C-alpha positions in Angstrom: 189.0 181.0 187.8 185.5 180.7 186.4 185.4 182.9 183.3 182.5 185.2 182.5 180.9 184.5 179.2 177.8 185.6 177.2 174.8 183.4 177.6 171.5 183.2 175.7 168.5 184.8 177.4 166.9 181.5 178.4 163.5 181.4 180.1 160.2 179.6 179.8 156.6 180.8 180.0 153.4 181.0 178.0 152.3 184.0 176.0 153.2 187.2 177.7 150.2 189.1 176.7 147.9 186.8 178.6 150.2 186.6 181.6 150.4 190.3 182.0 146.8 191.1 181.4 145.4 192.9 184.4 148.8 193.8 185.8 148.9 197.0 187.9 150.5 200.0 186.2 153.0 200.4 188.9 154.8 198.3 191.4 154.8 199.3 195.1 158.2 197.6 195.7 160.9 200.3 196.2 164.0 198.2 197.1 165.4 194.7 197.4 164.4 191.8 195.3 163.7 188.1 195.8 162.3 185.1 193.9 158.6 184.6 194.1 159.3 180.9 194.2 161.4 180.0 197.3 163.7 177.0 197.3 165.5 175.0 199.9 169.2 174.4 199.4 169.2 171.1 201.3 167.2 167.9 201.7 167.6 164.9 204.1 165.8 161.9 202.7 166.9 159.6 205.5 167.5 155.8 205.0 170.5 153.5 205.4 173.4 153.8 203.0 174.2 151.0 200.6 177.8 150.1 199.6 179.4 150.8 196.2 176.5 152.7 194.7 176.7 154.4 191.3 175.5 158.0 191.2 173.8 158.9 187.9 174.4 162.5 187.0 172.5 164.2 184.1 174.0 167.0 182.1 171.2 169.1 180.6 172.2 170.0 177.1 171.1 169.9 173.5 174.7 169.6 172.4 177.0 166.5 172.8 180.1 166.6 175.0 183.2 167.7 173.0 185.5 165.3 174.8 188.0 168.0 175.7 188.4 166.8 179.2 191.1 169.2 180.3 190.3 171.0 183.6 192.4 174.0 182.5 191.8 174.3 178.7 188.3 172.9 178.3 186.1 174.7 175.8 182.6 173.8 176.8 180.8 174.1 180.1 179.2 170.7 179.8 182.7 169.1 179.6 183.6 171.0 182.8 180.5 169.6 184.5 182.1 166.1 184.2 185.4 167.4 185.6 184.6 169.7 188.4 183.5 167.1 190.9 185.9 164.4 189.7 189.3 166.1 189.0 189.4 169.6 190.4 188.9 171.6 193.6 192.6 172.0 194.3 192.1 174.9 196.6 189.4 175.3 199.3 187.4 178.6 199.2 185.6 180.8 201.7 182.0 182.0 201.4 183.0 184.6 198.8 184.7 182.0 196.7 188.2 183.3 197.4 190.9 180.7 197.8 191.9 180.0 201.4 195.6 180.5 202.4 197.8 178.1 204.4 195.3 175.3 204.4 197.6 172.2 204.8 194.6 169.9 204.1 194.2 171.1 200.5 195.7 169.1 197.7 198.0 172.1 197.2 198.6 174.6 199.9 198.6 178.3 198.9 200.7 180.9 200.8 200.8 184.6 199.7 203.6 186.8 200.8 202.5 190.3 199.8 205.8 192.0 200.9 207.9 189.7 198.7 205.2 189.6 196.0 205.4 185.8 196.0 203.0 182.9 196.0 204.2 179.6 197.4 202.5 176.4 196.3 203.1 173.2 198.4 201.9 169.9 197.1 200.3 167.6 199.8 202.7 164.9 200.7 200.2 162.1 199.9 198.8 163.6 196.6 199.1 161.1 193.7 198.0 160.9 190.2 195.5 158.1 189.3 198.4 156.1 187.9 199.9 156.0 191.3 202.8 158.4 190.7 203.4 161.4 193.0 202.1 164.9 192.1 205.2 167.1 192.1 206.3 170.7 191.6 207.2 169.8 188.0 203.5 169.2 187.2 202.7 172.7 188.4 205.5 174.3 186.4 204.5 172.3 183.3 200.9 173.6 183.6 202.1 177.2 183.6 204.5 176.5 180.8 201.6 175.2 178.7 199.5 178.2 179.6 202.1 180.6 178.3 203.5 178.4 175.5 204.0 180.7 172.5 203.4 177.8 170.1 200.0 177.1 171.5 198.3 179.7 169.3 194.8 178.4 169.8 194.9 178.9 173.6 191.7 180.8 174.5 192.6 180.7 178.2 195.7 182.8 178.0 195.3 186.6 178.7 197.4 189.5 179.9 196.1 188.6 183.4 199.0 186.1 183.5 201.5 188.7 182.6 201.5 189.9 186.1 203.8 186.9 186.7 207.5 187.9 186.2 208.8 186.7 182.9 205.4 185.3 181.6 205.1 187.9 178.8 208.7 187.4 177.6 208.1 183.6 177.6 204.8 184.0 175.8 206.3 186.3 173.2 209.0 183.7 172.5 211.8 185.9 173.9 212.7 183.6 176.8 213.0 179.8 177.1 211.3 179.7 180.5 209.2 181.8 182.9 211.7 183.6 185.1 209.2 184.2 187.8 208.4 180.5 188.4 210.9 178.4 190.3 211.1 175.0 191.8 212.1 175.1 195.5 212.0 171.4 196.0 210.0 168.4 194.6 206.9 169.5 196.3 207.2 173.3 196.3 206.9 176.0 193.7 207.5 179.7 194.2 205.8 182.2 191.8 207.0 185.8 191.8 204.5 188.5 190.7 205.1 192.1 189.6 202.3 193.0 192.0 199.9 191.1 194.2 196.3 192.2 193.8 193.3 191.0 195.8 191.9 189.5 192.6 194.6 186.8 192.8 192.7 185.1 195.5 189.8 184.7 193.0 192.2 183.2 190.4 193.3 186.3 188.4 196.7 185.5 187.0 196.7 182.1 188.6 196.0 178.5 187.6 193.7 176.7 190.1 194.0 173.1 188.7 197.2 171.4 187.5 198.0 168.9 184.8 200.4 165.9 184.6 203.9 166.9 183.3 204.3 163.8 181.1 200.9 164.3 179.5 201.6 168.0 179.0 204.9 167.3 177.3 203.3 164.7 175.0 200.5 167.0 174.0 202.9 169.9 173.4 204.8 168.0 170.6 202.2 168.8 168.0 199.6 171.5 168.8 197.8 170.7 165.5 196.7 167.5 167.2 196.3 168.9 170.7 192.7 168.0 171.2 193.5 164.3 170.4 196.2 164.1 173.1 195.6 161.9 176.2 196.0 165.1 178.3 192.5 165.9 177.0 190.9 162.5 176.2 192.3 160.4 179.0 193.6 162.9 181.6 195.3 161.7 184.7 193.5 162.9 187.9 194.6 163.6 191.4 191.0 164.1 192.4 188.6 161.5 193.8 187.8 159.9 190.4 189.4 159.0 187.1 187.7 158.5 183.8 187.2 154.8 183.1 185.0 154.8 180.0 184.0 157.5 177.6 181.3 157.2 175.0 182.0 160.0 172.6 179.6 162.9 173.0 177.2 160.9 175.2 178.5 159.7 178.6 181.5 159.3 180.9 181.9 156.6 183.6 184.1 157.9 186.4 185.5 155.4 189.0 186.9 156.1 192.4 190.6 156.9 192.2 192.4 154.2 194.3 195.3 156.7 194.9 193.2 159.7 196.0 194.7 161.1 199.2 191.4 161.0 200.9 190.1 157.8 199.4 188.5 156.6 202.7 186.1 159.6 202.4 184.8 158.5 199.0 181.3 157.0 199.5 180.1 157.0 195.9 182.4 154.5 194.1 181.2 155.3 190.6 179.6 158.3 188.9 178.0 158.0 185.5 177.6 161.3 183.6 175.1 161.3 180.8 174.0 164.1 178.4 170.2 164.6 178.5 168.4 166.8 176.1 165.8 169.3 177.5 163.0 167.3 175.6 164.1 164.1 177.4 164.9 165.5 180.8 161.5 165.2 182.4 161.0 161.5 181.4 164.6 160.7 182.4 164.1 162.2 185.9 160.7 160.5 186.5 162.0 157.2 185.2 164.8 157.2 187.7 167.5 157.5 185.0 169.0 160.5 186.7 169.8 161.0 190.4 171.4 164.5 190.2 171.0 167.2 187.6 171.9 170.9 188.1 171.2 173.9 186.0 167.7 172.6 185.1 165.7 175.1 183.0 162.3 176.6 183.8 160.6 174.3 181.3 162.1 171.2 183.0 161.2 172.5 186.4 157.6 173.0 185.4 157.3 169.3 184.4 159.1 167.8 187.5 158.3 170.2 190.3 155.6 167.8 191.6 157.4 164.6 191.0 157.3 162.1 193.9 160.7 160.6 193.4 162.8 163.5 194.4 163.2 167.2 195.1 164.2 170.4 193.3 166.6 172.4 195.3 167.7 176.0 194.4 169.9 178.9 195.1 170.5 182.3 193.4 172.7 181.8 190.3 175.8 183.7 189.0 173.7 185.3 186.3 172.1 188.5 185.2 170.2 189.7 182.1 169.8 193.3 181.1 168.7 195.8 178.5 171.7 197.8 177.4 172.2 201.1 175.5 174.7 201.6 172.8 176.5 204.7 174.0 179.7 204.6 172.0 182.1 202.4 170.0 185.2 200.3 170.7 188.3 201.8 169.0 190.5 198.9 167.9 193.5 201.2 167.3 193.6 202.4 170.9 192.0 199.3 172.4 189.5 201.5 174.3 185.8 202.1 174.5 184.9 205.6 173.4 181.7 207.3 174.5 179.6 209.0 171.8 178.1 212.2 173.3 175.5 212.2 170.4 174.2 208.7 171.1 170.4 208.6 171.1 170.4 207.7 174.8 173.4 209.8 175.8 171.2 211.8 178.3 170.9 209.8 181.5 167.4 211.0 181.9 166.4 209.2 178.7 167.9 206.0 180.1 166.0 206.5 183.3 162.8 206.9 181.4 163.3 203.6 179.6 163.6 202.0 183.0 160.5 203.6 184.6 158.4 202.7 181.6 158.6 198.9 182.2 157.1 196.8 185.0 160.1 194.6 185.5 158.7 192.8 188.5 155.6 191.6 186.6 157.7 190.3 183.7 159.9 188.3 186.0 157.1 187.0 188.2 154.7 186.1 185.4 156.8 185.3 182.3 159.5 183.5 184.2 157.0 182.0 186.7 158.6 183.5 189.7 161.9 181.7 189.1 163.6 184.9 188.0 163.5 188.2 189.9 164.3 191.8 189.2 168.0 192.6 189.5 169.0 195.6 191.6 171.7 198.3 191.5 174.2 197.5 188.8 172.8 193.9 188.6 176.3 192.5 188.8 176.0 191.2 192.4 173.1 188.8 192.8 172.4 187.3 196.2 174.8 184.4 195.5 177.6 186.9 195.8 177.2 187.2 199.6 180.0 189.7 200.3 178.8 192.3 197.8 175.1 191.7 197.5 173.0 194.6 198.7 169.8 193.3 200.2 168.3 196.8 200.1 169.4 197.5 196.5 167.3 199.8 194.3 165.5 198.8 191.2 163.3 200.4 188.6 159.5 200.2 189.1 156.9 201.2 186.6 156.1 204.9 186.8 154.8 206.2 183.4 154.3 209.8 184.7 157.9 210.0 186.0 159.2 208.6 182.7 157.3 211.2 180.7 158.6 214.0 182.9 162.2 212.9 182.5 161.8 212.8 178.7 160.3 216.2 178.8 163.2 217.5 180.8 165.6 215.9 178.3 164.0 217.8 175.5 162.3 214.8 173.8 158.8 216.0 173.1 155.9 215.1 170.7 155.9 218.0 168.3 153.7 216.6 165.6 150.9 215.1 167.7 151.4 211.5 166.7 152.0 210.3 170.3 155.7 209.7 169.7 158.5 212.0 170.8 160.9 213.8 168.5 164.5 214.6 169.4 165.7 218.0 170.8 165.8 219.4 167.2 162.3 218.3 166.4 163.4 215.4 164.2 161.8 212.0 164.2 163.5 209.8 166.8 163.5 205.9 166.6 165.4 203.6 168.8 166.4 200.3 167.2 166.1 197.3 169.5 168.2 194.1 169.2 166.7 191.1 170.9 167.3 187.5 170.1 165.1 184.7 169.0 166.0 182.1 171.6 163.6 179.5 170.3 161.0 180.1 173.1 157.3 180.6 172.2 157.1 183.9 174.0 160.2 185.6 172.4 158.2 187.8 170.1 155.6 188.7 172.7 158.4 189.6 175.2 159.9 192.0 172.6 156.4 193.4 171.8 155.8 194.0 175.5 159.0 196.0 175.9 158.2 198.1 172.8 154.6 198.6 174.0 155.8 199.8 177.4 158.1 202.3 175.9 155.5 203.5 173.4 153.2 204.4 176.4 155.7 207.1 177.3 156.2 208.3 173.8 159.3 206.4 172.9 159.3 205.0 169.3 161.2 201.6 169.5 161.4 199.2 166.6 163.1 195.8 166.3 166.3 195.9 164.3 165.4 194.8 160.7 161.8 194.5 161.9 162.3 191.0 163.5 163.9 189.1 166.3 167.6 188.3 165.6 169.3 185.0 165.3 171.8 184.6 168.2 174.8 184.5 166.0 173.7 187.6 164.1 172.9 189.4 167.4 176.4 188.6 168.7 178.2 189.6 165.5 176.4 192.9 165.2 176.3 193.9 168.9 180.1 193.2 169.3 180.8 195.2 166.1 178.9 198.2 167.3 176.5 198.1 164.3 175.2 201.7 164.0 171.7 200.3 163.3 171.5 199.1 167.0 170.6 201.6 169.8 169.3 199.2 172.5 169.9 195.5 173.0 168.9 192.8 175.4 171.8 190.7 176.7 172.8 188.4 179.6 175.9 187.4 181.4 177.0 184.2 183.2 179.0 185.8 186.0 182.2 184.3 187.3 183.1 183.9 190.9 185.6 186.8 190.6 183.5 189.9 191.5 185.8 192.3 189.7 183.7 193.7 186.8 186.6 195.3 184.8 186.4 192.8 181.9 182.7 193.6 181.5 182.5 197.4 182.0 186.1 198.6 181.9 187.5 201.2 179.5 189.7 198.6 177.6 187.2 195.8 177.8 185.9 194.5 174.4 183.0 192.9 176.3 181.8 196.3 177.5 179.1 196.2 174.9 177.4 199.5 176.0 180.8 201.2 175.4 180.2 203.4 178.4 183.0 204.7 180.6 183.8 207.8 182.6 186.3 209.0 185.1 184.3 208.1 188.2 183.9 204.5 187.1 187.5 204.2 186.1 188.6 205.4 189.6 186.2 202.9 191.2 187.6 200.0 189.1 191.2 201.1 189.8 190.5 201.2 193.6 189.4 197.5 193.5 193.0 196.5 192.8 194.8 198.5 195.4 196.7 197.0 198.3 194.1 198.5 200.7 191.6 196.0 199.3 193.1 193.2 201.3 191.1 194.7 204.1 187.6 193.2 203.7 185.8 196.2 205.2 187.5 198.5 202.7 186.9 196.0 199.9 183.1 195.9 200.7 182.9 199.7 200.7 184.8 199.9 197.4 182.5 197.4 195.7 179.5 199.2 197.2 180.6 202.5 195.7 181.2 201.0 192.2 177.8 199.2 192.4 176.0 202.5 193.2 178.0 204.6 190.8 177.3 202.2 187.9 173.6 202.0 188.8 173.4 205.8 188.7 174.9 206.1 185.3 172.6 203.4 183.8 174.6 202.1 180.9 172.2 199.2 181.1 168.9 198.5 182.8 169.2 195.4 185.1 166.5 192.9 184.1 166.7 189.5 185.8 168.5 187.4 188.3 167.7 183.8 188.4 167.8 180.6 190.4 170.2 177.7 189.8 167.9 174.7 190.2 169.1 171.1 190.9 167.2 167.9 190.8 167.8 165.4 193.7 166.5 161.8 193.5 165.2 160.6 196.9 167.8 157.8 197.1 170.4 160.4 197.8 170.5 160.3 201.6 171.2 164.0 202.2 172.7 166.9 200.3 173.1 170.7 200.6 173.8 172.4 197.2 175.0 175.6 198.9 177.7 173.7 200.7 178.5 171.8 197.6 179.1 175.0 195.6 181.4 176.3 198.4 183.3 173.0 198.7 182.1 172.4 202.3 180.4 169.2 201.0 181.8 167.0 198.2 179.9 165.0 195.7 182.0 162.0 196.5 180.8 162.2 200.1 177.1 161.6 199.2 175.5 158.4 200.3 172.9 156.4 198.3 170.2 154.5 200.2 169.2 151.9 197.5 170.8 150.2 194.5 168.2 151.7 192.1 167.0 155.2 191.7 163.5 156.1 192.8 160.9 156.4 190.1 158.1 158.9 190.1 
């Protein structure tokens, strides 16, 4: 399962004051949202394929690869970029990124028996490791054993999600020598017994979607103090289309076609070279033909290559949202629950609504982010990429200063001393402290100033925490600790393919940074895990209800959705990034039409 994680608010633009000069005071858009810059998801460059070409893949990052090339326990997204098209994709998925059942063509076939509360995994008869040995049931069991190993104390991947497997908690607590709910039926078949089968399992909750080699697992498990140095991580065996032939620490990886891959005749690209490229070097590397394929390019890189003649930028909505959140309570470590504070400065929903109506979100996204980002709607948790749950008619805040003022009046926040700023219901001075990060972009301060100016127009006194932008680490430390000096904060999420939002907004979720929860939302979240949700129509209605209810409560103000942009050199014959992301097209199936990359 792709895990959710906090991301920096990354964007690119010139000074916001200039960009927003002359903007209308209100947007006439009442629903729905789309990017001002429209992208194609596919390109056909034509040409005749050459044999044995090497695809050059760029990884856009200021940081080096960590070299933890373990498809289950990797720690950095850039390392995963190297693995996801070379070693993984064990289970095919549908358009909602759910694993398909009973697909005998998959490396491992998945079968779910809801009545027996069992999952059966059957290894394809021709599946082999890159050393030529068969992939077996023992490899699957070894991977689960490593996940729950009580001695692997540094395991950041283990969570109570896995404890829905019978015996996993006892094993992880050191009270059992094996996981009672996992058994070997035969050399190619594993049966996993669950305490309950939830719809989220098909998105990977309580489930491992890639497996490791048993011998390498056992070698790595002998001394967890040296785990990162084990061949399981540095020279992992692969049952995918490629294996790692040469690794230059931190810089690059050369992957060669796996001669034992069960679909080796489908592999058109015989070698893939992955190379870390810094944002400052990306434009030159692309135009010089050093890179054929680079995904997740930033706005700044896009600006410099969008007119390049040697390729195309493709795009699709990303699994991402940014937001402005309100601190509405605290996380109680003793109970492990988020507790709402009825006396929080923005406890009245009308105050939160006013903050939303005071800002022209569309103009910020269209001008600051050059039309590459667009205003999020409803809860913001389901961008267009999430096809099953995206609401094309979703509601969003549009600037309406008079409506904002009226809501604040109704909430009892009025200017009692004539200074243009509102006091609280008791007539005392009211200041909202705003935590926003310094992401290193030249517009960061101006963006913060524009938010503050917009809120001041309706009488809300908002000041930056400590009077300045915050360093990312300081922001993270203080927001997660519910620092009482923070009332509002700007954040962002990289969303996983699992649409269940419990770990971001649930009562027991430490990542619920707003700390908001109520009975309605708790019931909505509980409904998402019921057996009825195996019916897609009921599932859609349940997510629609949560999306609407969360949007009505406004614990945060949805800010931006964005596009995932990918550079394609014109020597790639044809490609569709939407099909790639769904597994309907594979990177190894690409064809190259020349020995050298086109330059532009």
